[in-house]
N, C-alpha and C positions, 0 to 999 in steps of 0.2 A: 404613781403619782400619787402626792398626798394628798388626805381626804380629811385631817383637821388637823387646827395650829391650837396651841395654847398659847400664846405672848403676851411676856408681862417683863417690867425692869427685872434685873439681876437680886438678887435675894428675897423674890418672893414665891419659890416655892416651889420652883421649876423640874427640881430634880424629885422632888417626890411626886407631884404630878404624874414625870413620865414614867416612873415606875408604875403607877395605880391607871395609867391610863395602856400598861402594856400588861395583856392578857393573853391565855391561847389564841384568840382572833385580830389581835391589834397588837402592833407596834409603836411606841412610839420613842421618837429620837429628841433624847435632849444636847442641846442648844448644837445643831449641827453644823451652823456656820462657821465653829473652828474649823473642820475639816470640807464641806464643800459651800460653793458659790451657790447665790440663792435661785440664781438662772437651774442648778443642776442636783437641786432639790427632788424635781418630779424624775430624772433618771433614777433616784434607789429604787433597787427592788426587794418587794417581799411579798409572800403569798398570803400574807394579813393586812388588815386595813392600817395602812401607814397614814401617823403623827407625827404631829411634833413636838414639844413644849419648850421655849427658846425666848431665850431673853435680848437678840441681837436683830431679830428678826421685824420687829417693829419700826427699824430704824431707817426701811425702806417701806413705805407705806404702800406709795404706789404699785408697785410688786405684789403688798400684800392682798392689798383690796382689788386688787384685777384676779387676785389666784381664786379659784370654785370651792376652794376647803371650806368645809365649817369652819369656825374662828369664835374662840373663845380669847376674851383681853382682862388678863387680871391687875387690879390696882392695888399701889399701896402707898404709903407714906412715903415722899422721899425723905424725910429726915430719918426715919428709920432704916429705907434701903441705903442710904449713905452711912449709918452707924453702924453697919453690918458688913459695908465693902471696906469701910476702914478698920474693921476687927480682924477682917482676916487679910489685910493690905491691898486692898485693892483699890484701883482710884475710880472716887466718887463720880456718880453720874450728874448731870447739868439741869436744869428747871427743864433748859428747852428739851433736853431727850426725851424727860421722861412724859412732857406735856403729848410727845410723838404719838403714848399710845391711844390719847381722845382721836387721834385722825386716823386710827383703825374702825373697820366696819366690821360687826359682830355683835356678839352678846358678848356687855361691859359687865364684871361682877368684882368684888373686893376678893383680894388673895386669899382671906381667910373661909374665905363659901367655900372649896374644896375640901376644907376642913371640916368647917360645920353643916354646909347647907349643900350637899354635891353632888345630889342625886340631878338636878336638871342640868349640871356644867357635864358630868359621866354620860346621860344619855344623849345628851345635844351632840356634844363631839363624837362619840364609838356608835352609835346609832342601837346601841347593846343595853339590857335590861341592868340598871346598876344592881352590885353585886355588895350588897347592905355589909354582909360578914366581912369580905375581905377588905372594904372600905375598912371597917372597925381594927380589924387586923392590922393594918398599915400608921395609924394613927398612932400607934404607940410604937413605933420608927423613925427617928430622927435620920435624914440620909443629904449627903452633902457631896459633888460631887470630889473626884480621889483628883485635888489640883497638882500635884507632884506627877501622877502619868498623865496628864491631860496631853492629848495629841494637837497639834496645834498642824496647820496645812500655813505655814510661813506665807505662800506664792496668795495663798486664797486669803486669806485675813489683811493681806498687804491691800490687796484689790479691793476686799470692802472699805478699806480704813478711808482709801484715793478716793471711792463712788464718795463716801461719807464726806469728804471735805474737799471736793469739786474739782478734784484733780484728772 
């Protein structure tokens, strides 16, 4: 069962956060909607506290708001997000999609807070004491998904897109 969720628009630190929130006691999956429908997420097994750092799940606010997991929602300026998406050749997100983050119940933060004011976020999500040393170490590491090796479940993504389009 998913214990915690960190949700944000793309290009808002979620890859870095998935690494940061993965410890000897926790496992934080990054963007699991590439391979799992949201209805399957609680079926993922782990011996650790299971969480996710996701850039798509917020598009399904009813599911997210009904889920008992602790939630943190990160916000970043839409123009900065779209400039970053454009730089890597990804489609931009719309204002309407971006505003859907506001519909999610949970603790809302600026995305920079995971880097500059992280303790409350970490302890709320994981239920563990904040590791100052590990966080400081990770601040010097830039993380990006390996897009060329990204595994995508076509049936899953097709189903999710159809849901978003009301098909």
